[in-house]
FIKOLZA-1660 file (N, C-alpha, C; in steps of 0.1 Angstrom, whole numbers, plus 5000, padded with zeros to 4 digits):
% residues 218
   i   px   py   pz ch aa at
   1 5091 5183 5071  A  X  N
   1 5101 5176 5064  A  X CA
   1 5113 5184 5064  A  X  C
   2 5124 5179 5061  A  X  N
   2 5136 5185 5061  A  X CA
   2 5136 5197 5052  A  X  C
   3 5145 5209 5056  A  X  N
   3 5145 5220 5048  A  X CA
   3 5148 5220 5034  A  X  C
   4 5156 5208 5032  A  X  N
   4 5160 5206 5017  A  X CA
   4 5161 5191 5015  A  X  C
   5 5157 5188 5001  A  X  N
   5 5156 5174 4997  A  X CA
   5 5168 5171 4988  A  X  C
   6 5179 5179 4988  A  X  N
   6 5190 5180 4980  A  X CA
   6 5198 5169 4986  A  X  C
   7 5204 5160 4977  A  X  N
   7 5213 5150 4984  A  X CA
   7 5225 5154 4989  A  X  C
   8 5229 5148 5001  A  X  N
   8 5241 5150 5007  A  X CA
   8 5249 5136 5006  A  X  C
   9 5256 5132 5013  A  X  N
   9 5264 5120 5013  A  X CA
   9 5255 5109 5018  A  X  C
  10 5248 5100 5012  A  X  N
  10 5238 5090 5018  A  X CA
  10 5246 5081 5028  A  X  C
  11 5237 5081 5038  A  X  N
  11 5242 5073 5050  A  X CA
  11 5235 5060 5052  A  X  C
  12 5227 5056 5042  A  X  N
  12 5218 5044 5043  A  X CA
  12 5222 5034 5035  A  X  C
  13 5220 5020 5039  A  X  N
  13 5223 5007 5031  A  X CA
  13 5215 5009 5019  A  X  C
  14 5219 5003 5007  A  X  N
  14 5212 5005 4994  A  X CA
  14 5198 4996 4997  A  X  C
  15 5197 4986 5004  A  X  N
  15 5184 4979 5006  A  X CA
  15 5174 4988 5012  A  X  C
  16 5180 4996 5023  A  X  N
  16 5170 5005 5030  A  X CA
  16 5165 5017 5021  A  X  C
  17 5174 5021 5013  A  X  N
  17 5170 5033 5003  A  X CA
  17 5160 5028 4993  A  X  C
  18 5162 5015 4989  A  X  N
  18 5151 5013 4979  A  X CA
  18 5139 5009 4984  A  X  C
  19 5138 5001 4996  A  X  N
  19 5127 4997 5003  A  X CA
  19 5120 5011 5007  A  X  C
  20 5126 5021 5011  A  X  N
  20 5120 5032 5017  A  X CA
  20 5113 5040 5006  A  X  C
  21 5123 5041 4994  A  X  N
  21 5117 5048 4983  A  X CA
  21 5104 5044 4977  A  X  C
  22 5104 5029 4975  A  X  N
  22 5093 5021 4971  A  X CA
  22 5080 5023 4980  A  X  C
  23 5082 5023 4991  A  X  N
  23 5070 5024 5001  A  X CA
  23 5066 5038 5001  A  X  C
  24 5075 5048 5000  A  X  N
  24 5070 5063 5000  A  X CA
  24 5064 5065 4987  A  X  C
  25 5069 5060 4975  A  X  N
  25 5061 5063 4963  A  X CA
  25 5047 5056 4964  A  X  C
  26 5048 5042 4970  A  X  N
  26 5035 5036 4970  A  X CA
  26 5025 5042 4977  A  X  C
  27 5028 5051 4990  A  X  N
  27 5019 5058 4996  A  X CA
  27 5015 5070 4990  A  X  C
  28 5023 5077 4981  A  X  N
  28 5020 5089 4973  A  X CA
  28 5012 5085 4963  A  X  C
  29 5013 5074 4956  A  X  N
  29 5004 5068 4946  A  X CA
  29 4991 5065 4952  A  X  C
  30 4991 5061 4963  A  X  N
  30 4979 5057 4969  A  X CA
  30 4970 5070 4973  A  X  C
  31 4977 5080 4977  A  X  N
  31 4972 5093 4979  A  X CA
  31 4964 5099 4967  A  X  C
  32 4972 5098 4955  A  X  N
  32 4966 5101 4943  A  X CA
  32 4954 5094 4940  A  X  C
  33 4955 5081 4941  A  X  N
  33 4944 5072 4937  A  X CA
  33 4932 5074 4945  A  X  C
  34 4934 5074 4958  A  X  N
  34 4923 5076 4967  A  X CA
  34 4915 5090 4964  A  X  C
  35 4923 5100 4963  A  X  N
  35 4918 5113 4961  A  X CA
  35 4909 5114 4949  A  X  C
  36 4915 5107 4938  A  X  N
  36 4907 5107 4925  A  X CA
  36 4893 5099 4927  A  X  C
  37 4896 5085 4934  A  X  N
  37 4884 5077 4937  A  X CA
  37 4873 5085 4944  A  X  C
  38 4876 5093 4954  A  X  N
  38 4868 5100 4962  A  X CA
  38 4856 5107 4955  A  X  C
  39 4860 5111 4942  A  X  N
  39 4850 5119 4933  A  X CA
  39 4839 5108 4929  A  X  C
  40 4840 5096 4929  A  X  N
  40 4830 5086 4925  A  X CA
  40 4821 5083 4937  A  X  C
  41 4822 5088 4948  A  X  N
  41 4815 5084 4960  A  X CA
  41 4800 5089 4957  A  X  C
  42 4790 5082 4962  A  X  N
  42 4777 5085 4960  A  X CA
  42 4770 5097 4970  A  X  C
  43 4778 5098 4979  A  X  N
  43 4775 5110 4989  A  X CA
  43 4788 5120 4992  A  X  C
  44 4783 5131 4997  A  X  N
  44 4795 5138 5002  A  X CA
  44 4803 5132 5014  A  X  C
  45 4795 5127 5024  A  X  N
  45 4801 5121 5034  A  X CA
  45 4811 5110 5031  A  X  C
  46 4806 5101 5020  A  X  N
  46 4816 5091 5016  A  X CA
  46 4827 5096 5008  A  X  C
  47 4825 5107 5001  A  X  N
  47 4837 5113 4994  A  X CA
  47 4847 5120 5006  A  X  C
  48 4842 5125 5016  A  X  N
  48 4850 5130 5026  A  X CA
  48 4857 5119 5034  A  X  C
  49 4850 5108 5037  A  X  N
  49 4857 5096 5044  A  X CA
  49 4869 5091 5035  A  X  C
  50 4867 5089 5021  A  X  N
  50 4877 5084 5014  A  X CA
  50 4890 5094 5013  A  X  C
  51 4886 5108 5011  A  X  N
  51 4897 5117 5012  A  X CA
  51 4905 5119 5025  A  X  C
  52 4898 5114 5035  A  X  N
  52 4905 5113 5048  A  X CA
  52 4916 5102 5047  A  X  C
  53 4911 5092 5042  A  X  N
  53 4922 5080 5041  A  X CA
  53 4932 5083 5032  A  X  C
  54 4928 5091 5020  A  X  N
  54 4940 5096 5011  A  X CA
  54 4950 5104 5019  A  X  C
  55 4945 5113 5028  A  X  N
  55 4954 5121 5036  A  X CA
  55 4964 5114 5045  A  X  C
  56 4959 5103 5050  A  X  N
  56 4967 5093 5058  A  X CA
  56 4978 5089 5050  A  X  C
  57 4975 5084 5037  A  X  N
  57 4985 5079 5028  A  X CA
  57 4995 5090 5025  A  X  C
  58 4992 5102 5024  A  X  N
  58 5000 5113 5022  A  X CA
  58 5010 5116 5035  A  X  C
  59 5004 5114 5044  A  X  N
  59 5013 5115 5057  A  X CA
  59 5023 5106 5058  A  X  C
  60 5020 5093 5054  A  X  N
  60 5029 5082 5054  A  X CA
  60 5040 5086 5044  A  X  C
  61 5038 5090 5034  A  X  N
  61 5047 5094 5023  A  X CA
  61 5056 5105 5029  A  X  C
  62 5050 5115 5035  A  X  N
  62 5059 5125 5042  A  X CA
  62 5069 5122 5050  A  X  C
  63 5063 5112 5060  A  X  N
  63 5073 5107 5069  A  X CA
  63 5084 5100 5063  A  X  C
  64 5083 5091 5053  A  X  N
  64 5092 5083 5047  A  X CA
  64 5102 5092 5038  A  X  C
  65 5097 5102 5031  A  X  N
  65 5104 5110 5023  A  X CA
  65 5114 5119 5031  A  X  C
  66 5109 5122 5044  A  X  N
  66 5117 5131 5052  A  X CA
  66 5127 5122 5058  A  X  C
  67 5125 5109 5060  A  X  N
  67 5136 5100 5067  A  X CA
  67 5147 5099 5055  A  X  C
  68 5143 5096 5044  A  X  N
  68 5153 5095 5033  A  X CA
  68 5162 5109 5031  A  X  C
  69 5155 5120 5029  A  X  N
  69 5161 5134 5029  A  X CA
  69 5172 5136 5041  A  X  C
  70 5167 5133 5053  A  X  N
  70 5176 5135 5064  A  X CA
  70 5188 5127 5064  A  X  C
  71 5187 5115 5055  A  X  N
  71 5200 5107 5055  A  X CA
  71 5208 5108 5040  A  X  C
  72 5205 5121 5036  A  X  N
  72 5213 5124 5023  A  X CA
  72 5209 5118 5012  A  X  C
  73 5198 5114 5009  A  X  N
  73 5193 5105 4997  A  X CA
  73 5184 5116 4989  A  X  C
  74 5188 5114 4974  A  X  N
  74 5179 5121 4965  A  X CA
  74 5166 5116 4963  A  X  C
  75 5157 5121 4972  A  X  N
  75 5144 5114 4975  A  X CA
  75 5135 5113 4960  A  X  C
  76 5136 5124 4952  A  X  N
  76 5129 5124 4940  A  X CA
  76 5135 5113 4929  A  X  C
  77 5148 5113 4930  A  X  N
  77 5154 5104 4919  A  X CA
  77 5153 5088 4924  A  X  C
  78 5153 5085 4938  A  X  N
  78 5151 5073 4942  A  X CA
  78 5136 5068 4940  A  X  C
  79 5126 5076 4944  A  X  N
  79 5112 5074 4940  A  X CA
  79 5109 5071 4926  A  X  C
  80 5116 5081 4918  A  X  N
  80 5114 5080 4905  A  X CA
  80 5116 5067 4896  A  X  C
  81 5123 5058 4903  A  X  N
  81 5127 5046 4898  A  X CA
  81 5115 5035 4899  A  X  C
  82 5106 5040 4909  A  X  N
  82 5093 5031 4910  A  X CA
  82 5081 5035 4905  A  X  C
  83 5083 5047 4898  A  X  N
  83 5069 5052 4892  A  X CA
  83 5064 5043 4882  A  X  C
  84 5072 5040 4871  A  X  N
  84 5065 5032 4860  A  X CA
  84 5058 5019 4865  A  X  C
  85 5065 5012 4876  A  X  N
  85 5059 4999 4880  A  X CA
  85 5045 5002 4887  A  X  C
  86 5045 5012 4896  A  X  N
  86 5031 5015 4904  A  X CA
  86 5021 5022 4893  A  X  C
  87 5025 5029 4885  A  X  N
  87 5017 5035 4874  A  X CA
  87 5010 5023 4867  A  X  C
  88 5019 5014 4863  A  X  N
  88 5013 5002 4855  A  X CA
  88 5004 4993 4864  A  X  C
  89 5008 4993 4876  A  X  N
  89 4998 4985 4886  A  X CA
  89 4985 4991 4887  A  X  C
  90 4984 5005 4889  A  X  N
  90 4971 5009 4888  A  X CA
  90 4964 5012 4877  A  X  C
  91 4971 5011 4865  A  X  N
  91 4965 5009 4852  A  X CA
  91 4957 4997 4850  A  X  C
  92 4965 4986 4856  A  X  N
  92 4960 4972 4855  A  X CA
  92 4948 4969 4863  A  X  C
  93 4947 4977 4875  A  X  N
  93 4937 4976 4884  A  X CA
  93 4928 4987 4887  A  X  C
  94 4924 4994 4876  A  X  N
  94 4914 5004 4875  A  X CA
  94 4900 5001 4878  A  X  C
  95 4895 5005 4889  A  X  N
  95 4881 5003 4895  A  X CA
  95 4871 5006 4885  A  X  C
  96 4860 4998 4883  A  X  N
  96 4849 5002 4874  A  X CA
  96 4837 5010 4880  A  X  C
  97 4837 5010 4894  A  X  N
  97 4828 5018 4900  A  X CA
  97 4832 5021 4916  A  X  C
  98 4823 5027 4923  A  X  N
  98 4827 5031 4938  A  X CA
  98 4830 5019 4945  A  X  C
  99 4822 5008 4945  A  X  N
  99 4825 4997 4954  A  X CA
  99 4837 4990 4951  A  X  C
 100 4843 4990 4939  A  X  N
 100 4855 4985 4935  A  X CA
 100 4866 4993 4939  A  X  C
 101 4864 5007 4940  A  X  N
 101 4873 5015 4945  A  X CA
 101 4875 5013 4959  A  X  C
 102 4865 5009 4968  A  X  N
 102 4867 5007 4982  A  X CA
 102 4874 4993 4985  A  X  C
 103 4869 4983 4974  A  X  N
 103 4878 4970 4977  A  X CA
 103 4892 4972 4974  A  X  C
 104 4895 4979 4963  A  X  N
 104 4909 4981 4962  A  X CA
 104 4916 4989 4973  A  X  C
 105 4910 4998 4979  A  X  N
 105 4916 5006 4990  A  X CA
 105 4917 4995 5002  A  X  C
 106 4908 4987 5003  A  X  N
 106 4907 4978 5016  A  X CA
 106 4917 4966 5013  A  X  C
 107 4918 4960 5003  A  X  N
 107 4927 4950 4999  A  X CA
 107 4941 4956 4996  A  X  C
 108 4943 4966 4990  A  X  N
 108 4957 4969 4986  A  X CA
 108 4963 4974 4998  A  X  C
 109 4956 4982 5005  A  X  N
 109 4964 4989 5017  A  X CA
 109 4966 4979 5027  A  X  C
 110 4957 4968 5029  A  X  N
 110 4958 4958 5040  A  X CA
 110 4971 4949 5035  A  X  C
 111 4972 4946 5024  A  X  N
 111 4984 4937 5019  A  X CA
 111 4998 4946 5024  A  X  C
 112 4998 4959 5019  A  X  N
 112 5010 4965 5021  A  X CA
 112 5012 4967 5037  A  X  C
 113 5001 4968 5045  A  X  N
 113 5006 4969 5059  A  X CA
 113 5010 4958 5064  A  X  C
 114 5004 4946 5060  A  X  N
 114 5009 4932 5063  A  X CA
 114 5024 4929 5059  A  X  C
 115 5028 4935 5049  A  X  N
 115 5040 4932 5043  A  X CA
 115 5049 4940 5052  A  X  C
 116 5046 4951 5053  A  X  N
 116 5055 4962 5062  A  X CA
 116 5058 4956 5077  A  X  C
 117 5047 4949 5081  A  X  N
 117 5049 4942 5095  A  X CA
 117 5058 4931 5094  A  X  C
 118 5057 4925 5083  A  X  N
 118 5066 4911 5082  A  X CA
 118 5079 4915 5081  A  X  C
 119 5084 4926 5073  A  X  N
 119 5098 4930 5072  A  X CA
 119 5104 4939 5082  A  X  C
 120 5095 4945 5091  A  X  N
 120 5100 4953 5102  A  X CA
 120 5110 4950 5109  A  X  C
 121 5110 4936 5113  A  X  N
 121 5121 4932 5122  A  X CA
 121 5135 4931 5116  A  X  C
 122 5137 4930 5103  A  X  N
 122 5148 4929 5096  A  X CA
 122 5156 4944 5092  A  X  C
 123 5149 4954 5098  A  X  N
 123 5152 4968 5093  A  X CA
 123 5160 4975 5106  A  X  C
 124 5167 4985 5102  A  X  N
 124 5175 4991 5113  A  X CA
 124 5164 4998 5121  A  X  C
 125 5167 5004 5134  A  X  N
 125 5158 5007 5144  A  X CA
 125 5149 5020 5138  A  X  C
 126 5157 5030 5133  A  X  N
 126 5147 5041 5129  A  X CA
 126 5138 5038 5119  A  X  C
 127 5143 5031 5108  A  X  N
 127 5133 5028 5098  A  X CA
 127 5123 5018 5104  A  X  C
 128 5126 5008 5112  A  X  N
 128 5116 4999 5117  A  X CA
 128 5104 5007 5126  A  X  C
 129 5110 5018 5133  A  X  N
 129 5099 5026 5140  A  X CA
 129 5089 5033 5132  A  X  C
 130 5094 5037 5119  A  X  N
 130 5085 5045 5109  A  X CA
 130 5076 5033 5103  A  X  C
 131 5081 5023 5100  A  X  N
 131 5073 5013 5093  A  X CA
 131 5062 5008 5103  A  X  C
 132 5065 5007 5116  A  X  N
 132 5056 5003 5124  A  X CA
 132 5045 5012 5126  A  X  C
 133 5051 5027 5127  A  X  N
 133 5039 5037 5127  A  X CA
 133 5030 5035 5115  A  X  C
 134 5033 5033 5102  A  X  N
 134 5027 5033 5091  A  X CA
 134 5016 5021 5093  A  X  C
 135 5023 5010 5098  A  X  N
 135 5015 4997 5098  A  X CA
 135 5006 4996 5109  A  X  C
 136 5007 5006 5118  A  X  N
 136 4997 5006 5130  A  X CA
 136 4985 5015 5128  A  X  C
 137 4984 5021 5116  A  X  N
 137 4974 5030 5114  A  X CA
 137 4964 5026 5105  A  X  C
 138 4959 5013 5106  A  X  N
 138 4948 5008 5099  A  X CA
 138 4935 5008 5105  A  X  C
 139 4933 5015 5116  A  X  N
 139 4920 5018 5122  A  X CA
 139 4910 5024 5113  A  X  C
 140 4916 5032 5104  A  X  N
 140 4909 5037 5092  A  X CA
 140 4899 5027 5084  A  X  C
 141 4904 5015 5083  A  X  N
 141 4898 5007 5077  A  X CA
 141 4883 5002 5080  A  X  C
 142 4879 5008 5090  A  X  N
 142 4866 5006 5096  A  X CA
 142 4856 5011 5087  A  X  C
 143 4858 5023 5081  A  X  N
 143 4849 5029 5071  A  X CA
 143 4847 5020 5059  A  X  C
 144 4858 5014 5054  A  X  N
 144 4857 5005 5043  A  X CA
 144 4849 4994 5045  A  X  C
 145 4852 4987 5057  A  X  N
 145 4844 4975 5062  A  X CA
 145 4831 4978 5063  A  X  C
 146 4827 4989 5070  A  X  N
 146 4812 4991 5071  A  X CA
 146 4806 4994 5059  A  X  C
 147 4811 5003 5051  A  X  N
 147 4804 5007 5039  A  X CA
 147 4803 4995 5030  A  X  C
 148 4813 4986 5028  A  X  N
 148 4811 4976 5019  A  X CA
 148 4802 4965 5025  A  X  C
 149 4804 4962 5038  A  X  N
 149 4794 4952 5043  A  X CA
 149 4779 4958 5041  A  X  C
 150 4775 4968 5043  A  X  N
 150 4763 4974 5041  A  X CA
 150 4759 4973 5027  A  X  C
 151 4767 4975 5018  A  X  N
 151 4763 4974 5002  A  X CA
 151 4763 4959 4998  A  X  C
 152 4769 4952 5004  A  X  N
 152 4767 4936 5001  A  X CA
 152 4755 4932 5007  A  X  C
 153 4752 4935 5017  A  X  N
 153 4740 4931 5024  A  X CA
 153 4727 4936 5017  A  X  C
 154 4727 4948 5014  A  X  N
 154 4716 4955 5004  A  X CA
 154 4715 4948 4993  A  X  C
 155 4727 4944 4985  A  X  N
 155 4726 4938 4972  A  X CA
 155 4735 4926 4972  A  X  C
 156 4732 4913 4976  A  X  N
 156 4738 4902 4976  A  X CA
 156 4746 4898 4963  A  X  C
 157 4741 4903 4952  A  X  N
 157 4747 4902 4940  A  X CA
 157 4760 4908 4938  A  X  C
 158 4764 4917 4946  A  X  N
 158 4776 4924 4946  A  X CA
 158 4787 4913 4950  A  X  C
 159 4785 4906 4959  A  X  N
 159 4794 4897 4966  A  X CA
 159 4803 4890 4956  A  X  C
 160 4796 4883 4946  A  X  N
 160 4805 4874 4936  A  X CA
 160 4814 4884 4929  A  X  C
 161 4809 4895 4924  A  X  N
 161 4817 4903 4916  A  X CA
 161 4829 4910 4923  A  X  C
 162 4827 4914 4936  A  X  N
 162 4837 4919 4944  A  X CA
 162 4847 4909 4950  A  X  C
 163 4842 4897 4951  A  X  N
 163 4851 4887 4955  A  X CA
 163 4862 4883 4945  A  X  C
 164 4857 4884 4932  A  X  N
 164 4866 4882 4922  A  X CA
 164 4876 4892 4918  A  X  C
 165 4870 4905 4921  A  X  N
 165 4879 4917 4920  A  X CA
 165 4890 4916 4931  A  X  C
 166 4886 4913 4943  A  X  N
 166 4895 4913 4955  A  X CA
 166 4907 4903 4951  A  X  C
 167 4903 4889 4946  A  X  N
 167 4911 4880 4943  A  X CA
 167 4921 4884 4931  A  X  C
 168 4917 4892 4922  A  X  N
 168 4925 4898 4911  A  X CA
 168 4935 4908 4917  A  X  C
 169 4931 4917 4927  A  X  N
 169 4939 4926 4932  A  X CA
 169 4951 4918 4941  A  X  C
 170 4948 4909 4947  A  X  N
 170 4959 4902 4953  A  X CA
 170 4967 4896 4946  A  X  C
 171 4965 4889 4936  A  X  N
 171 4973 4885 4925  A  X CA
 171 4982 4895 4919  A  X  C
 172 4977 4905 4916  A  X  N
 172 4984 4917 4909  A  X CA
 172 4995 4923 4920  A  X  C
 173 4990 4925 4933  A  X  N
 173 5000 4930 4943  A  X CA
 173 5010 4921 4947  A  X  C
 174 5009 4907 4947  A  X  N
 174 5019 4899 4949  A  X CA
 174 5030 4897 4937  A  X  C
 175 5023 4899 4926  A  X  N
 175 5031 4898 4913  A  X CA
 175 5039 4912 4913  A  X  C
 176 5033 4922 4917  A  X  N
 176 5041 4934 4917  A  X CA
 176 5053 4935 4926  A  X  C
 177 5051 4928 4938  A  X  N
 177 5062 4928 4949  A  X CA
 177 5073 4920 4943  A  X  C
 178 5070 4909 4937  A  X  N
 178 5080 4900 4931  A  X CA
 178 5088 4906 4920  A  X  C
 179 5080 4914 4911  A  X  N
 179 5087 4921 4900  A  X CA
 179 5095 4932 4905  A  X  C
 180 5093 4939 4915  A  X  N
 180 5101 4949 4920  A  X CA
 180 5114 4944 4925  A  X  C
 181 5114 4932 4931  A  X  N
 181 5124 4926 4937  A  X CA
 181 5134 4921 4927  A  X  C
 182 5129 4917 4917  A  X  N
 182 5137 4913 4903  A  X CA
 182 5144 4925 4897  A  X  C
 183 5136 4936 4897  A  X  N
 183 5142 4948 4889  A  X CA
 183 5152 4957 4897  A  X  C
 184 5152 4954 4911  A  X  N
 184 5160 4965 4919  A  X CA
 184 5169 4956 4927  A  X  C
 185 5181 4959 4928  A  X  N
 185 5191 4950 4933  A  X CA
 185 5189 4951 4949  A  X  C
 186 5186 4963 4954  A  X  N
 186 5186 4965 4969  A  X CA
 186 5173 4958 4974  A  X  C
 187 5162 4957 4967  A  X  N
 187 5152 4950 4972  A  X CA
 187 5153 4935 4971  A  X  C
 188 5160 4932 4960  A  X  N
 188 5164 4918 4958  A  X CA
 188 5172 4912 4970  A  X  C
 189 5182 4920 4974  A  X  N
 189 5192 4917 4984  A  X CA
 189 5183 4917 4998  A  X  C
 190 5173 4924 4999  A  X  N
 190 5165 4925 5012  A  X CA
 190 5156 4912 5011  A  X  C
 191 5150 4909 5001  A  X  N
 191 5142 4898 5001  A  X CA
 191 5150 4885 5003  A  X  C
 192 5163 4885 4998  A  X  N
 192 5171 4872 4999  A  X CA
 192 5173 4868 5014  A  X  C
 193 5171 4880 5023  A  X  N
 193 5173 4877 5038  A  X CA
 193 5161 4872 5045  A  X  C
 194 5150 4870 5037  A  X  N
 194 5137 4868 5041  A  X CA
 194 5132 4853 5037  A  X  C
 195 5122 4847 5045  A  X  N
 195 5115 4836 5039  A  X CA
 195 5103 4841 5032  A  X  C
 196 5105 4845 5020  A  X  N
 196 5094 4850 5011  A  X CA
 196 5082 4841 5010  A  X  C
 197 5086 4828 5008  A  X  N
 197 5074 4820 5007  A  X CA
 197 5065 4821 5017  A  X  C
 198 5071 4821 5031  A  X  N
 198 5063 4821 5043  A  X CA
 198 5055 4837 5044  A  X  C
 199 5063 4846 5040  A  X  N
 199 5057 4858 5040  A  X CA
 199 5046 4859 5031  A  X  C
 200 5045 4855 5018  A  X  N
 200 5034 4855 5008  A  X CA
 200 5023 4846 5014  A  X  C
 201 5027 4836 5020  A  X  N
 201 5016 4826 5025  A  X CA
 201 5009 4834 5037  A  X  C
 202 5016 4841 5045  A  X  N
 202 5010 4848 5057  A  X CA
 202 5000 4860 5051  A  X  C
 203 5005 4866 5039  A  X  N
 203 4996 4876 5033  A  X CA
 203 4983 4872 5028  A  X  C
 204 4984 4859 5022  A  X  N
 204 4974 4852 5015  A  X CA
 204 4962 4849 5026  A  X  C
 205 4968 4843 5038  A  X  N
 205 4960 4839 5048  A  X CA
 205 4952 4851 5053  A  X  C
 206 4959 4862 5056  A  X  N
 206 4954 4874 5062  A  X CA
 206 4943 4879 5052  A  X  C
 207 4946 4879 5039  A  X  N
 207 4935 4882 5031  A  X CA
 207 4923 4874 5031  A  X  C
 208 4925 4862 5034  A  X  N
 208 4914 4852 5034  A  X CA
 208 4903 4857 5045  A  X  C
 209 4911 4860 5057  A  X  N
 209 4904 4864 5069  A  X CA
 209 4896 4878 5066  A  X  C
 210 4902 4887 5060  A  X  N
 210 4896 4899 5057  A  X CA
 210 4883 4897 5047  A  X  C
 211 4884 4888 5037  A  X  N
 211 4874 4885 5029  A  X CA
 211 4861 4882 5036  A  X  C
 212 4866 4870 5045  A  X  N
 212 4855 4864 5054  A  X CA
 212 4848 4876 5063  A  X  C
 213 4856 4885 5068  A  X  N
 213 4850 4896 5074  A  X CA
 213 4839 4904 5068  A  X  C
 214 4840 4903 5053  A  X  N
 214 4830 4912 5045  A  X CA
 214 4820 4901 5041  A  X  C
 215 4822 4888 5044  A  X  N
 215 4811 4879 5039  A  X CA
 215 4814 4874 5024  A  X  C
 216 4828 4876 5020  A  X  N
 216 4831 4872 5006  A  X CA
 216 4839 4860 5005  A  X  C
 217 4838 4854 4996  A  X  N
 217 4846 4843 4993  A  X CA
 217 4862 4846 4990  A  X  C
 218 4871 4841 4994  A  X  N
 218 4885 4845 4994  A  X CA
 218 4891 4842 4978  A  X  C
% end
């Protein structure tokens, strides 16, 4: 990261600052969440696998925070504006057990990646490259799919509960995105340049495909 995170003269459009700060804190919050959830794993191997995913989240945060700092942004201040919303989201979606932890990682991260891909074309080149880098690192989802698929195969009763949990997570995630846009002018202005109805429809369709991949009802 840059030698200093002290603010200089910001050189970024407000829309880019707020988007980058929101994504950066979202990745950092994801790191905290997965690191904590890893302690619920039934085996050391499972714990290590989820911890590895947490490390990927932290690396994403690091890249975005560095991008902001290099452009003279007070990173801590900008990210701090999004802390209450993300903390409230995670409080509302606290997993009850290991399998709900995995579904939250699978659903939450997938929706975030889909959203990044949808907005990438509307960003300046440097941030677009960073977002594409973040969005293209979803090969780690194989662990989640394999582990959840095996658990559902061994205990079919899990399917109904996890499907309901996934549905709730999607609803909360989309509501969170809309609330952030209402509360932050930069995000509002960015969303105003997009066909949000189409984007949300695409996110929902992709979620349906992912649930089918697990053998769950969307």
